[in-house]
Structures are given as C-alpha cells and as structure tokens.
C-alpha positions as CSV (number, residue, x, y, z in Angstrom):
1,X,-205.9,34.7,60.6
2,X,-208.6,32.0,60.4
3,X,-208.8,29.2,58.0
4,X,-212.5,29.0,57.5
5,X,-212.7,25.5,58.0
6,X,-213.0,22.7,60.6
7,X,-209.5,21.9,62.6
8,X,-208.4,18.1,62.3
9,X,-207.6,16.3,65.0
10,X,-204.3,17.2,66.6
11,X,-201.5,15.3,68.3
12,X,-199.6,17.0,71.2
13,X,-197.5,19.8,69.6
14,X,-193.8,18.8,70.4
15,X,-190.7,21.2,70.1
16,X,-188.4,20.3,67.0
17,X,-185.4,18.4,68.2
18,X,-187.5,17.4,71.5
19,X,-187.8,13.5,72.5
20,X,-191.5,13.8,71.5
21,X,-190.5,15.4,68.0
22,X,-188.2,12.4,67.5
23,X,-190.7,9.8,68.4
24,X,-193.2,11.2,65.7
25,X,-192.2,9.6,62.3
26,X,-193.1,10.6,58.8
27,X,-196.1,8.3,58.7
28,X,-197.8,10.3,61.6
29,X,-197.0,13.7,60.2
30,X,-198.2,12.5,56.7
31,X,-201.7,11.4,58.2
32,X,-201.8,15.0,59.7
33,X,-201.2,16.6,56.5
34,X,-203.8,14.3,54.8
35,X,-206.4,15.0,57.5
36,X,-206.0,18.6,57.2
37,X,-206.0,18.6,53.2
38,X,-209.4,16.6,53.4
39,X,-210.9,19.2,55.8
40,X,-209.9,21.9,53.5
41,X,-211.5,20.3,50.5
42,X,-214.7,19.5,52.3
43,X,-214.6,23.2,53.5
44,X,-215.4,24.4,50.2
45,X,-213.5,27.6,50.8
46,X,-210.3,29.1,49.0
47,X,-207.3,29.7,51.0
48,X,-204.3,30.9,49.2
49,X,-202.3,31.7,52.4
50,X,-200.4,29.2,54.6
51,X,-202.5,28.3,57.6
52,X,-200.7,30.1,60.3
53,X,-201.5,27.3,63.1
54,X,-200.6,24.4,61.5
55,X,-199.9,21.5,63.7
56,X,-198.0,19.2,61.3
57,X,-195.4,21.9,61.4
58,X,-194.3,21.3,64.9
59,X,-193.1,24.9,65.8
60,X,-195.8,27.0,63.9
61,X,-197.2,27.7,67.4
62,X,-193.9,29.5,68.4
63,X,-193.5,31.3,65.3
64,X,-196.7,32.7,64.1
65,X,-198.4,36.0,65.5
66,X,-200.7,35.4,68.4
67,X,-201.7,39.0,68.8
68,X,-203.0,41.7,66.4
69,X,-200.2,43.9,64.7
70,X,-198.6,46.7,66.6
71,X,-198.9,50.0,64.6
72,X,-195.3,51.5,64.0
73,X,-194.3,54.6,62.6
74,X,-192.7,53.9,59.1
75,X,-190.5,57.2,59.6
76,X,-189.1,56.2,62.9
77,X,-188.1,52.7,61.8
78,X,-186.2,54.3,58.8
79,X,-184.0,56.4,61.1
80,X,-182.2,53.3,62.2
81,X,-183.0,50.6,59.3
82,X,-180.6,49.8,56.6
83,X,-180.1,52.0,53.5
84,X,-179.7,50.9,50.1
85,X,-179.8,52.0,46.4
86,X,-178.2,51.5,43.2
87,X,-174.7,52.5,44.5
88,X,-174.8,49.7,47.1
89,X,-175.5,46.7,44.8
90,X,-172.8,45.5,42.5
91,X,-174.0,43.3,39.5
92,X,-171.4,40.9,40.5
93,X,-173.4,40.2,43.5
94,X,-176.0,38.5,41.5
95,X,-173.5,35.4,40.7
96,X,-173.1,33.3,44.0
97,X,-170.3,31.1,41.9
98,X,-167.5,33.8,42.0
99,X,-167.5,35.0,45.5
100,X,-164.4,32.8,46.4
101,X,-161.0,31.8,44.8
102,X,-162.4,28.6,43.4
103,X,-165.5,26.9,41.9
104,X,-168.2,25.7,44.0
105,X,-169.4,22.0,43.6
106,X,-172.8,20.9,42.3
107,X,-175.3,21.9,39.5
108,X,-174.8,25.6,38.2
109,X,-178.1,27.0,37.4
110,X,-179.6,30.3,36.6
111,X,-182.5,31.4,38.3
112,X,-184.6,34.5,36.5
113,X,-187.9,36.2,36.3
114,X,-190.2,38.9,36.6
115,X,-191.2,40.8,39.7
116,X,-194.8,42.1,38.9
117,X,-198.0,43.7,40.4
118,X,-201.5,42.1,40.2
119,X,-201.7,44.0,36.8
120,X,-198.8,42.5,35.4
121,X,-196.9,45.8,35.6
122,X,-193.0,45.4,36.3
123,X,-191.7,46.3,39.7
124,X,-188.4,48.2,38.6
125,X,-185.6,48.7,40.4
126,X,-186.7,46.3,43.4
127,X,-183.8,45.0,45.8
128,X,-184.1,41.1,45.6
129,X,-181.9,39.0,48.0
130,X,-181.4,35.0,48.1
131,X,-179.9,32.7,50.4
132,X,-179.6,28.9,50.3
133,X,-178.0,25.8,51.5
134,X,-175.1,24.2,49.0
135,X,-175.3,21.5,46.8
136,X,-175.2,18.9,49.9
137,X,-177.9,20.7,51.7
138,X,-175.5,22.7,54.3
139,X,-176.0,26.3,55.4
140,X,-173.0,28.1,56.5
141,X,-174.5,28.6,59.9
142,X,-173.5,27.9,63.5
143,X,-176.8,26.2,64.2
144,X,-176.5,24.1,61.0
145,X,-174.4,21.1,62.3
146,X,-175.9,18.0,60.3
147,X,-173.4,15.7,58.7
148,X,-173.1,17.1,55.2
149,X,-169.7,19.1,54.1
150,X,-169.6,22.6,54.0
151,X,-168.4,24.1,50.6
152,X,-165.2,26.7,51.0
153,X,-166.1,28.0,47.8
154,X,-169.9,28.5,48.3
155,X,-171.6,31.1,50.9
156,X,-175.1,30.9,49.6
157,X,-176.0,34.6,49.6
158,X,-176.5,37.2,46.8
159,X,-178.5,40.2,45.5
160,X,-179.7,42.2,42.7
161,X,-181.8,45.0,41.5
162,X,-184.6,44.5,39.1
163,X,-184.2,46.3,35.8
164,X,-186.8,48.7,34.3
165,X,-188.9,45.6,33.1
166,X,-188.7,44.0,36.6
167,X,-186.4,41.1,35.5
168,X,-183.8,39.7,38.2
169,X,-181.3,37.0,37.3
170,X,-179.2,35.0,39.7
171,X,-176.2,32.5,38.8
172,X,-176.0,30.0,41.8
173,X,-175.8,26.3,42.5
174,X,-178.8,24.2,43.0
175,X,-179.1,23.4,46.7
176,X,-179.8,20.2,48.2
177,X,-182.3,19.0,50.4
178,X,-181.4,18.9,54.2
179,X,-182.9,17.3,57.5
180,X,-184.8,19.3,60.1
181,X,-186.0,18.4,63.7
182,X,-189.7,18.9,63.0
183,X,-190.1,14.8,63.4
184,X,-188.0,11.8,62.9
185,X,-186.4,11.6,59.2
186,X,-187.9,14.9,58.5
187,X,-186.3,16.4,55.1
188,X,-187.0,19.7,53.7
189,X,-187.5,19.9,49.8
190,X,-184.7,22.0,47.9
191,X,-185.3,25.6,47.8
192,X,-183.8,29.1,47.7
193,X,-185.2,31.9,49.9
194,X,-186.1,35.2,48.3
195,X,-186.3,38.6,50.2
196,X,-187.8,41.6,48.4
197,X,-187.4,45.2,50.1
198,X,-189.8,47.4,48.2
199,X,-189.1,51.1,47.9
200,X,-188.1,51.1,51.9
201,X,-187.1,48.5,54.6
202,X,-190.3,48.4,56.2
203,X,-191.7,46.8,53.2
204,X,-190.0,43.9,53.1
205,X,-191.2,40.5,52.1
206,X,-189.9,36.9,52.3
207,X,-190.6,33.9,50.5
208,X,-189.4,30.5,49.0
209,X,-189.1,29.2,45.6
210,X,-188.9,25.5,45.0
211,X,-187.8,23.0,42.0
212,X,-189.8,21.0,39.8
213,X,-190.8,17.3,40.5
214,X,-189.4,17.1,43.9
215,X,-190.5,13.8,45.7
216,X,-190.5,15.9,49.2
217,X,-193.3,18.2,48.4
218,X,-196.1,16.1,50.0
219,X,-194.1,15.5,53.0
220,X,-192.9,18.9,53.7
221,X,-195.5,20.4,56.5
222,X,-194.1,24.0,55.8
223,X,-195.1,23.6,51.8
224,X,-198.1,21.7,52.6
225,X,-199.4,24.3,55.2
226,X,-200.7,26.4,52.0
227,X,-203.8,24.2,51.7
228,X,-204.6,25.3,48.0
229,X,-202.6,23.6,45.4
230,X,-202.7,26.3,42.8
231,X,-200.9,28.6,45.4
232,X,-198.4,25.9,46.3
233,X,-197.5,25.4,42.5
234,X,-196.7,29.3,42.3
235,X,-193.8,28.5,44.4
236,X,-192.4,26.1,42.3
237,X,-189.9,27.3,39.4
238,X,-190.4,26.1,35.9
239,X,-187.4,24.4,33.9
240,X,-186.6,26.8,30.8
241,X,-184.2,25.2,28.2
242,X,-184.2,28.8,26.9
243,X,-182.3,30.1,29.8
244,X,-179.6,27.2,29.8
245,X,-176.2,27.9,28.6
246,X,-174.0,25.5,26.5
247,X,-171.9,23.3,28.7
248,X,-172.1,25.8,31.6
249,X,-175.6,25.8,33.2
250,X,-179.4,24.8,33.3
251,X,-182.0,27.4,33.9
252,X,-184.9,28.2,35.7
253,X,-187.7,30.5,35.5
254,X,-189.8,31.7,38.2
255,X,-191.9,35.1,38.6
256,X,-192.9,36.6,41.5
257,X,-196.5,38.6,41.5
258,X,-196.9,40.7,44.9
259,X,-200.8,41.6,44.5
260,X,-203.8,40.2,42.9
261,X,-205.5,36.8,42.8
262,X,-202.3,35.2,41.0
263,X,-200.1,36.6,43.9
264,X,-197.0,34.5,45.3
265,X,-197.3,33.4,48.6
266,X,-195.2,35.6,51.1
267,X,-194.3,34.7,54.5
268,X,-196.3,36.4,57.1
269,X,-194.4,38.8,59.4
270,X,-193.2,37.6,62.8
C-alpha cells in the first residue's frame, strides 16, 4: 500500500529491544510522529488506513507485507481451519471476571456495541473474541516479563456471538497501560484486542479498542500510524453511563463498522 504523501526524514530503523532502540527516547519518536503528521496534512489526501511502513513504529518493517498477497483457495484452508458455531460458544465466555475461583483485581467494566456493515445493517451471529492485559498492564504470556503483577483470577480472554441486531457484550476488567520495547520508556495506551471471524475462518479481522482521554494516545506510534484523526477516533470507545450498573461496573460503548466510509480500522493481514 502507498501512502500518497512525502516520506518524512527517517532515523535508522532499530529492532525493538535492541541497544539502538533503547537509546532512542520518546522525544525522538514524538518528533518523527509529528513530522509524519505534518506531511499528511500538507498532502491534502485522505488516508483512513494505517501507514504500513511507519518508521516511528520500529518493527513495522518486520511486520507488514512486503509482497503482493498470495491467492489461497478458501475451501482448501477450511479443511484444516477451526470450526465454530452456536454450539461451540457458551454465553458465560463473555464474562472475563468469572473464569476463576476469585474476583479479579481492577475496575470492572462492561463493553458493548453493534457490528454493522456500511449501510448500518447488523452483522448477526458474528463470532467476536477479545484478549487483553490485566489491570496492571500484564498479559499471561511467556514473553511478557515486565515487573507488573499477574492476577491469578484473570486470564484476559473471552468470546461471544452477536445477536440478531449485531450486538455484542463483554464484562471484563479495564486493562492497564504497559511498556513495550519500541524505544526507551515506551508505553502503550490501555486497549482491548478484538477479533471478528465473519462467516468462515478465512474472513478473520483483528483490531483494537481504546479508552477515551488516554494521555498516551499522542505518544503511541501504533495508534499514530493512522494519520487521519477521524479514523483514529473510531477506535476509541465512548463512556456510556446508561451501561453502568449500580455498585457493580462502569460501561463503554464501541460500535464496529466493517465497510463503507465510516468503517473501523482493521489490522492488515500479515
């Protein structure tokens, strides 16, 4: 994919976690982000998708496709892809706070919304999966070893099927921000990963939902790789007091639009 605007001056690309990456601080990354934003404003073009080769996100060069997509036979893939249906998804899987013997730590929240197409028509019976860090910003994953506590009562994974109106609903814990090794003192805004499967495994789409008012937005190269502010805002949930429950949880609403000019950004296939 081409961006359609001039490339800002680039610093040498360093692998996340390398000595070069550690030597680059947030001020340098923020300067690069600003330069790319200025280039985008000057271009006069509209770009709603992320910039695939985005130097402030240091591992972009290792993560985005560098060749044209290879055509695959969907029927062949389905022979060894996972199979799912209504009988495979228990409604209790949408509550990430009841998967263990005790209550997880942190702010209990409900995240709900609708999955629709570009014309506002509901996408019914859509498999939606989520995964996230715990309230301390720690994933249950061998590669996540930063000094934040694990929560024995929180795994951070759930799934559900949308109803006939395209609605989904999860009960979970608000995740914390966490450090990552893009550069020195790099922190990711709090977010929840979403996966949507369409009608078959080969239609899988992946994106992220963020929380309103996060001060890390402007510092995050992953979010800022989407140059259009309106497109970035579509990834941010809205606090909705009508979703909150008395003495139980707060609530957020986040709708996912799959097609059309108001579509939600979806991560490109790797």
